[in-house]
C-alpha positions in Angstrom: -98.9 40.7 34.7 -96.1 41.5 37.0 -95.6 37.9 37.6 -95.5 37.4 33.9 -93.0 40.1 33.5 -90.9 38.7 36.3 -91.2 35.3 34.8 -90.2 36.8 31.5 -87.3 38.6 33.1 -86.2 35.5 34.9 -86.5 33.7 31.6 -84.5 36.5 29.9 -82.0 36.4 32.7 -81.7 32.7 32.3 -81.3 33.1 28.6 -78.8 35.9 29.1 -76.8 33.8 31.6 -77.0 30.9 29.2 -76.0 33.2 26.3 -73.2 34.6 28.4 -72.0 31.1 29.3 -72.3 30.2 25.7 -70.3 33.3 24.7 -67.6 32.5 27.2 -67.6 28.9 26.0 -67.3 30.0 22.4 -64.7 32.6 23.3 -62.7 29.9 25.0 -63.1 27.7 21.9 -62.0 30.6 19.7 -59.0 31.3 21.9 -58.2 27.6 21.9 -58.5 27.5 18.1 -56.4 30.6 17.7 -53.7 29.1 19.9 -54.0 25.9 17.9 -53.8 27.9 14.7 -50.7 29.8 16.0 -49.1 26.4 17.0 -49.9 25.1 13.5 -48.4 28.2 11.9 -45.3 27.8 14.0 -45.2 24.2 13.1 -45.6 25.1 9.4 -42.8 27.7 9.8 -40.6 25.1 11.5 -41.3 22.5 8.9 -40.7 25.0 6.1 -37.3 25.8 7.7 -36.6 22.1 8.0 -37.7 21.6 4.4 -35.3 24.3 3.3 -32.5 22.7 5.3 -33.3 19.3 3.9 -33.3 20.7 0.4 -29.9 22.3 1.0 -28.6 19.0 2.4 -30.1 17.2 -0.6 -28.2 19.6 -2.9 -25.0 19.0 -0.9 -25.6 15.3 -1.1 -26.2 15.5 -4.9 -22.9 17.4 -5.3 -21.2 14.9 -3.0 -22.6 12.0 -5.1 -21.4 13.6 -8.3 -18.0 14.2 -6.7 -17.9 10.6 -5.4 -18.9 9.2 -8.8 -16.2 11.3 -10.4 -13.7 10.1 -7.8 -14.9 6.5 -8.3 -14.3 6.9 -12.1 -10.9 8.4 -11.5 -10.2 5.7 -8.9 -11.2 3.1 -11.5 -8.8 4.7 -14.0 -6.1 4.8 -11.2 -7.1 1.2 -10.4 -6.4 0.2 -14.0 -3.2 2.2 -14.0 -2.3 0.6 -10.6 -3.0 -2.9 -11.9 -0.7 -2.1 -14.9 2.0 -0.9 -12.5 1.4 -4.0 -10.3 2.0 -6.3 -13.3 5.1 -4.4 -14.2 6.3 -4.6 -10.6 5.7 -8.3 -10.6 7.6 -8.8 -13.9 10.4 -6.7 -12.5 10.5 -8.7 -9.3 10.5 -11.9 -11.3 13.4 -10.6 -13.5 15.2 -9.5 -10.3 14.7 -13.0 -8.8 16.0 -14.6 -12.0 19.0 -12.2 -12.1 19.6 -13.0 -8.4 19.5 -16.7 -9.2 21.9 -16.2 -12.1 24.2 -14.1 -9.9 24.2 -16.8 -7.2 25.0 -19.5 -9.8 27.8 -17.3 -11.3 29.2 -16.6 -7.9 29.2 -20.4 -7.1 30.9 -21.1 -10.4 33.4 -18.3 -9.7 34.1 -19.8 -6.3 34.6 -23.2 -7.8 36.9 -21.7 -10.4 38.8 -19.9 -7.7 39.2 -23.2 -5.8 40.3 -25.0 -9.0 42.7 -22.1 -9.8 44.2 -22.4 -6.3 44.5 -26.1 -6.7 46.2 -25.7 -10.1 48.5 -22.9 -8.7 49.6 -25.3 -6.0 50.1 -28.0 -8.6 52.1 -25.5 -10.8 54.1 -24.5 -7.8 54.8 -28.2 -7.0 55.7 -28.9 -10.6 58.0 -25.8 -10.7 59.7 -27.0 -7.5 60.0 -30.5 -9.0 61.4 -28.9 -12.2 63.9 -26.9 -10.1 65.0 -30.0 -8.3 65.4 -31.8 -11.7 67.4 -28.9 -13.1 69.6 -29.0 -10.0 70.1 -32.7 -10.4 70.7 -32.2 -14.1 73.3 -29.5 -13.4 74.9 -31.8 -10.8 74.9 -34.7 -13.3 76.2 -32.4 -16.0 79.1 -31.4 -13.8 79.7 -35.0 -12.8 79.5 -35.9 -16.5 82.0 -33.2 -17.4 84.2 -34.3 -14.5 83.9 -37.9 -15.6 84.4 -36.9 -19.2 87.6 -35.1 -18.2 88.7 -38.0 -16.2 88.0 -40.3 -19.1 90.0 -38.1 -21.4 92.8 -37.9 -18.9 92.7 -41.7 -18.6 92.7 -42.0 -22.4 95.6 -39.7 -22.6 97.5 -41.6 -19.9 96.7 -44.9 -21.8 97.9 -43.4 -25.0 101.1 -42.3 -23.3 101.7 -45.8 -22.0 
């Protein structure tokens, strides 16, 4: 009986050791699961925080998109206005080129007219000089004529006296 009790005690000790080992193993598993659970909770907190940040970024991006769409619409309106101004500028440049061309042509005609005027002034001067020479000759001839006329009258008077 004592052998049986010893055997039973040995068996109970074995069971106790096994149970103790099992308890330690289970405690280790519980501890590992608790750590894993804590890590998961921290990950959930981190992901929740990231999610909040992403939602805030998403709202900022939505606002930015709205602003950009508004700016694009305004840019389109400015683009249309800019195109109108570009066309006006092009028309004004064409008018300026035409006016410049007309000015160059007018300046060329003025230069040619100045050249002709200078030519005609020289011609008038030459003709005035020639006229002055003819007037001088006329005056000389008139004096000679008067002198000859007087001589002729004197000669006539002398012949009449003879």
